[in-house]
C-alpha positions in Angstrom: 8.2 17.3 -3.3 8.1 13.4 -4.3 5.2 11.6 -6.9 5.7 7.9 -6.1 4.8 8.0 -2.1 6.3 5.9 0.9 4.5 4.2 3.3 6.1 2.8 6.7 5.7 0.0 9.0 5.6 0.8 12.1 7.0 -2.0 14.3 9.1 -2.2 17.5 11.5 -0.4 15.1 9.7 3.1 15.0 6.8 3.4 17.2 9.6 6.1 19.0 11.1 6.9 15.8 7.7 8.8 14.0 9.0 12.8 14.4 12.5 11.8 12.7 10.5 9.7 9.8 7.9 11.9 9.1 9.0 14.1 7.0 10.0 11.1 4.2 6.4 8.9 4.8 3.5 9.7 3.1 1.1 6.4 5.1 2.2 4.5 8.1 0.3 1.6 7.6 -0.3 -0.3 11.7 -0.7 -4.8 11.3 -3.6 -6.3 13.0 -2.2 -9.3 12.5 0.4 -8.4 15.1 -0.6 -7.6 18.8 -3.8 -6.6 20.4 -6.0 -4.0 20.5 -4.6 -2.4 23.6 -1.5 -2.3 21.4 -3.8 -0.9 17.7 -4.7 1.7 20.4 -1.2 2.8 21.4 0.5 2.8 17.7 -2.1 5.5 16.9 -2.0 7.5 19.4 1.2 7.3 19.0 1.1 8.0 15.4 -1.0 10.9 16.1 0.7 12.5 19.2 3.2 13.1 16.0 1.8 13.5 12.4 -0.7 14.2 10.5 -0.2 11.3 8.0 -3.3 8.8 7.1 -2.5 5.4 8.5 -2.9 2.0 6.2 -4.6 -1.1 8.9 -3.9 -4.5 7.2 -5.9 -6.9 8.3 -4.7 -10.7 8.9 -6.7 -12.8 6.2 -7.3 -16.2 6.6 -3.7 -16.2 6.6 -1.4 -19.5 8.9 0.4 -18.3 11.1 3.2 -19.3 13.7 2.4 -17.8 16.6 4.7 -16.4 19.3 8.6 -17.2 20.0 9.9 -15.6 22.8 13.0 -15.6 20.3 14.1 -15.4 16.6 15.0 -19.1 15.7 17.8 -19.6 13.2 16.9 -22.5 10.3 19.6 -24.3 8.6 19.3 -26.9 5.6 18.9 -30.5 7.1 17.7 -29.3 10.4 14.6 -30.8 11.4 10.9 -28.8 13.0 8.3 -30.0 15.0 5.4 -27.4 15.0 2.4 -28.6 18.1 0.4 -26.4 20.1 2.6 -27.1 22.9 5.9 -27.1 21.9 8.1 -26.6 19.2 7.2 -24.6 17.0 3.5 -22.7 17.6 1.0 -23.1 15.1 -2.4 -22.5 16.9 -5.1 -22.7 14.3 -6.7 -26.6 14.1 -6.9 -26.1 10.2 -3.2 -26.1 9.5 -3.4 -30.0 11.3 -6.0 -30.7 9.0 -4.2 -30.2 6.1 -0.3 -30.5 6.0 0.2 -33.5 4.3 3.6 -35.7 4.8 5.7 -35.5 1.7 4.6 -31.8 0.6 6.6 -28.5 1.3 5.1 -25.6 3.2 7.2 -22.3 3.3 7.7 -19.8 6.2 8.4 -15.8 6.8 7.6 -15.2 2.5 8.3 -17.8 1.5 12.2 -17.6 2.7 12.4 -20.7 4.3 11.1 -24.0 2.5 9.8 -27.5 4.5 9.5 -30.8 3.7 6.7 -32.8 6.2 8.0 -35.8 7.0 5.1 -37.1 9.4 1.7 -35.8 10.7 0.0 -36.9 14.1 -2.8 -35.2 16.0 -1.7 -31.8 16.4 1.4 -32.0 15.7 4.1 -32.1 12.3 7.7 -33.1 12.3 9.9 -31.5 8.9 12.8 -30.9 7.9 14.1 -27.9 6.5 15.0 -27.5 3.0 15.8 -23.2 2.3 17.0 -22.0 6.2 16.2 -18.9 7.0 15.2 -16.6 10.7 11.7 -17.6 11.9 10.4 -15.2 14.1 6.8 -14.5 15.7 3.8 -14.4 13.5 5.3 -15.1 10.1 3.1 -16.7 7.7 3.1 -20.1 6.5 2.0 -20.4 2.6 0.5 -24.4 1.8 0.2 -24.3 -1.8 -2.7 -25.9 -3.8 -4.6 -25.5 -0.4 -8.1 -23.9 -0.8 -8.7 -20.9 1.8 -12.5 -20.6 3.0 -13.3 -17.1 1.8 -10.9 -14.1 1.8 -12.8 -12.4 4.4 -13.1 -13.9 8.7 -14.7 -13.0 10.9 -11.2 -11.8 13.0 -11.6 -9.7 10.5 -14.5 -8.3 11.0 -13.8 -7.1 14.2 -10.6 -5.9 13.6 -12.6 -3.8 11.4 -14.4 -2.8 13.2 -11.9 -1.1 16.0 -9.9 0.2 12.8 -12.7 2.3 12.6 -13.1 3.6 15.3 -9.2 4.6 16.0 -9.8 6.0 12.9 -8.1 3.8 10.4 -8.1 5.6 6.6 -7.5 2.8 4.8 -7.7 -1.1 5.5 -5.5 -3.8 3.6 -6.8 -7.0 3.6 -5.1 -10.1 2.8 -5.6 -12.9 0.5 -8.6 -11.7 -0.8 -10.0 -14.7 -3.6 -13.0 -12.8 -5.4 -14.7 -8.8 -5.6 -16.8 -10.8 -3.1 -15.0 -10.2 -0.3 -14.8 -6.1 -1.4 -17.8 -5.0 -1.3 -18.1 -7.3 2.0 -16.1 -4.8 3.6 -17.1 -2.4 1.9 -20.6 -2.6 3.4 -19.7 -2.1 6.6 -17.0 0.7 5.9 -19.6 2.9 3.4 -16.7 6.1 2.9 -14.9 5.6 5.9 -12.2 4.4 4.9 -10.7 2.9 1.5 -10.5 -0.6 0.6 -6.6 -1.7 -0.5 -7.2 -4.7 -2.3 -3.9 -7.2 -1.4 -3.1 -9.5 -4.5 -1.6 -13.1 -2.9 -2.7 -15.8 -4.2 -4.0 -17.3 -7.9 -7.3 -17.5 -7.5 -7.1 -13.2 -7.0 -4.9 -13.7 -10.6 -7.6 -15.5 -11.9 -10.8 -12.6 -11.0 -8.0 -9.7 -10.9 -10.2 -7.1 -13.4 -13.1 -7.3 -11.6 -11.6 -7.2 -8.4 -9.5 -3.7 -8.9 -12.7 -2.3 -10.8 -14.5 -3.1 -6.9 -11.1 -1.6 -5.3 -10.3 1.7 -4.0 -6.9 0.7 -4.5 -4.3 -2.3 -5.0 -1.4 -3.9 -3.3 1.1 -6.1 -4.7 1.7 -8.7 -1.9 4.7 -10.4 -3.9 5.7 -12.5 -0.3 3.1 -14.8 -0.5 1.9 -13.9 -3.9 4.9 -15.5 -5.5 5.0 -18.6 -3.0 1.5 -19.4 -4.6 2.2 -18.4 -8.0 6.0 -19.3 -8.4 9.1 -17.0 -7.7 10.0 -17.3 -12.2 5.6 -16.0 -12.6 5.7 -13.0 -10.5 6.9 -10.4 -12.6 3.9 -10.8 -15.0 2.0 -11.4 -12.1 3.3 -7.2 -11.2 3.3 -5.6 -14.3 -0.5 -7.2 -14.6 -1.6 -5.5 -12.2 0.4 -2.3 -11.8 -1.1 -1.9 -15.6 -4.8 -2.9 -14.7 -4.3 -0.8 -11.8 -3.6 1.8 -13.7 -5.8 1.0 -16.6 -9.2 1.6 -13.7 -7.2 5.1 -12.1 -7.0 2.7 -8.8 -3.8 3.7 -7.0 -1.6 0.8 -6.7 1.1 0.0 -4.1 4.3 -2.2 -4.3 5.5 -4.0 -1.4 7.3 -7.0 0.2 11.2 -7.7 -0.6 11.8 -3.4 -1.7 14.9 -3.0 1.1 14.7 -6.5 2.7 18.6 -6.4 2.7 18.7 -3.5 5.1 16.5 -5.5 8.6 20.0 -5.5 8.9 22.6 -3.9 6.6 23.2 -0.2 6.2 22.8 0.0 2.8 21.1 -1.9 0.2 21.8 -4.3 -2.6 21.8 -3.3 -6.1 19.6 -5.6 -6.5 16.9 -4.0 -4.4 17.9 -0.6 -5.2 17.4 -1.6 -9.4 13.8 -3.2 -8.4 12.9 0.3 -6.8 13.8 1.8 -9.3 12.4 -0.1 -11.4 9.2 0.1 -9.7 9.3 3.7 -10.3 9.2 3.5 -13.4 6.3 1.2 -13.8 4.0 4.1 -12.3 2.9 2.6 -9.3 1.4 4.9 -6.7 3.5 3.7 -3.5 6.0 1.5 -1.6 6.2 0.2 0.7 8.2 -1.4 3.5 7.3 -3.7 6.0 9.9 -5.4 8.3 12.3 -2.9 7.0 11.0 -0.5 9.4 9.0 -2.8 11.7 12.0 -5.0 13.0 14.8 -3.9 11.4 17.9 -2.4 12.8 17.8 0.5 10.1 14.4 1.7 10.1 15.3 5.7 9.4 18.1 4.5 6.1 15.9 2.4 4.7 13.5 5.1 4.5 16.1 7.8 3.4 17.5 5.8 1.1 13.7 4.7 0.0 13.4 8.9 0.0 16.7 9.0 -2.3 15.8 6.3 -4.7 12.3 7.9 -6.2 13.4 11.0 -6.6 17.0 9.8 -8.8 14.7 8.4 -10.5 11.1 10.9 -10.2 14.1 13.0 -11.9 15.7 11.7 -15.2 12.9 9.5 -16.5 9.6 10.2 -17.2 6.1 7.6 -16.1 4.6 6.4 -18.4 1.6 6.8 -19.5 -1.6 4.5 -19.5 -3.6 4.3 -22.3 -6.9 6.4 -22.0 -10.2 5.6 -21.0 -12.9 7.4 -22.2 -14.1 10.9 -22.2 -14.0 12.2 -18.9 -10.3 11.3 -18.9 -9.8 14.7 -21.6 -9.7 17.7 -19.3 -7.3 15.4 -17.6 -5.1 14.8 -20.3 -5.6 18.7 -21.4 -4.7 19.5 -17.4 -1.6 18.0 -18.4 -0.7 19.1 -21.6 -1.6 22.2 -21.0 0.7 22.5 -17.9 3.3 20.4 -20.1 3.7 23.0 -23.1 3.2 26.1 -20.5 6.1 24.6 -18.4 3.7 25.3 -15.2 5.9 24.2 -12.0 2.1 23.5 -10.3 -1.4 21.7 -10.7 -4.2 22.7 -8.1 -7.0 20.4 -8.6 -10.2 21.6 -7.4 -12.7 19.3 -6.3 -15.3 17.9 -4.3 -15.7 13.9 -5.5 -11.8 13.7 -5.8 -12.7 12.2 -9.1 -10.7 14.7 -10.5 -7.9 14.3 -8.7 -7.4 10.9 -9.7 -8.1 10.8 -13.4 -5.1 13.9 -12.9 -2.5 11.4 -10.7 -3.8 7.9 -13.1 -1.8 9.8 -16.3 1.4 10.1 -14.3 1.5 14.8 -14.9 5.7 15.0 -14.4 4.5 17.8 -11.2 3.1 18.0 -8.3 -0.9 18.0 -7.7 -2.5 20.0 -4.5 -5.4 17.8 -4.2 -7.7 21.1 -2.7 -10.8 20.0 -1.5 -14.1 20.8 0.4 -14.8 17.0 1.8 -12.8 16.1 5.3 -13.6 12.6 5.0 -12.1 12.2 1.4 -8.8 14.7 2.3 -6.3 11.7 3.9 -7.4 9.4 1.4 -5.9 10.9 -1.3 -2.8 11.2 0.1 -2.4 7.3 -1.1 -2.2 9.2 -5.2 1.6 9.9 -6.8 2.4 13.2 -7.1 -1.3 14.4 -5.1 -0.6 16.4 -2.3 -4.3 17.1 -0.7 -5.4 20.5 1.1 -9.1 20.9 3.2 -10.9 23.9 1.4 -12.5 24.9 4.4 -13.6 28.9 2.7 -16.9 27.9 1.9 -15.6 29.0 -2.2 -19.0 29.7 -4.5 -18.2 30.4 -7.2 -14.9 29.6 -10.0 -13.3 33.2 -9.5 -13.3 33.0 -6.2 -11.4 29.3 -6.7 -9.5 30.8 -8.9 -8.3 33.9 -6.4 -7.6 31.0 -3.9 -5.3 29.3 -5.5 -3.2 31.9 -6.2 -2.7 32.9 -3.1 -2.0 28.9 -2.5 0.4 28.2 -4.9 3.0 30.9 -3.7 3.6 28.4 -0.7 5.3 26.1 -3.7 7.2 27.8 -5.9 8.5 31.7 -6.4 6.6 32.6 -9.8 6.1 31.1 -12.6 2.8 29.8 -14.6 0.4 27.4 -12.8 -2.3 25.0 -13.8 -6.0 25.5 -12.0 -8.8 23.2 -13.2 -12.3 21.8 -11.3 -15.8 22.4 -10.8 -17.4 25.2 -10.4 -19.6 24.2 -6.7 -22.5 25.6 -8.5 -22.5 22.3 -10.5 -23.2 18.7 -9.8 -20.9 16.7 -8.1 -18.9 14.6 -10.2 -17.9 17.8 -12.8 -15.5 19.1 -14.4 -15.7 22.3 -16.3 -12.9 25.0 -16.0 -9.5 24.5 -16.6 -7.3 28.2 -16.6 -4.0 28.7 -16.3 -2.5 31.4 -14.3 1.5 33.3 -14.0 2.4 33.7 -10.0 4.8 36.3 -10.1 
């Protein structure tokens, strides 16, 4: 089993292919920027009918978007374009017509399309295409150096509550500006879902460490982030986000333009393969496919290709271990050292809170981790963690000896023989305490 997880965005290209892709996909993403309450429920139902994997709901945030377009629009350099609520390319948000200025440049579709603004009138904006591309419905509009209000909108709160009712396991927060955005959402969600902070602006980069501390996970959203900070600065931002996320033990997701060419082509570019491979080397917990699986012509090929890339890199190169934070990491470090010295084939972690599982995953062992937990609410959330495959412990184990006996039996579903590491907390101890580590031989 691979360690780096795959997140697939579900859309028209994959909604009827869940069974075909489920063996490769670890988390399904539904983008609530598209569709309505009815279609969101249909997507949830379709996934639940065919898979037990967790679901990530992406909230739109204050992003300005293109409205609904009947057919895709092919834009070429030099073409004229009109944005309006009545004719031309639809943009419904009033704020767009108030903040865009003549003589400035704006970007569409994660920066793929660049437009120079020539004229602004009441609810009508005219421009010239500087960099062409294909424009489709609901694509984002980026206006550099514009200060938007809070990253959490009233619409986000409405969609958040809808997602909770549908049973979302994670929520991706778009265009967050600071830690207060995350805390506002957490106050509503409580422990029903994990909050993934999408880093997409320079403001978020300025408050990055505080954002990561209060988040359950972090996403490197390279499309909008690249437009906001400059494409040539993106590599430095990506490395900083990954390093800080790993330092604080928060799962980190790489997203945007991973295998973008496979939207139309059956094979990726060499540069895309190297980019995805480097992300695995950097130690991300998961890699997300967006248009590749939502609207692409080759969704299954894209997922299989990403899986092959991950497996090949993990087979040949060991991930770099992040720094040890404090004494609480000592058992996690001892677990991995014991696994390497004993040549163990599996690590089984018993945890009621998930903290031990997160700490061991953070240190990136080369072998898989079975996250054994009696906490049903925690079970699916753990699936995003590097190397972790969660299992519900529903036998009310009450002692260390019972845990060890159960783990020995459980391990035979994964290995024929060899050593395993069993680590966790005594069920009689207080929550969050890890107080045993054993090496067991399976024959």
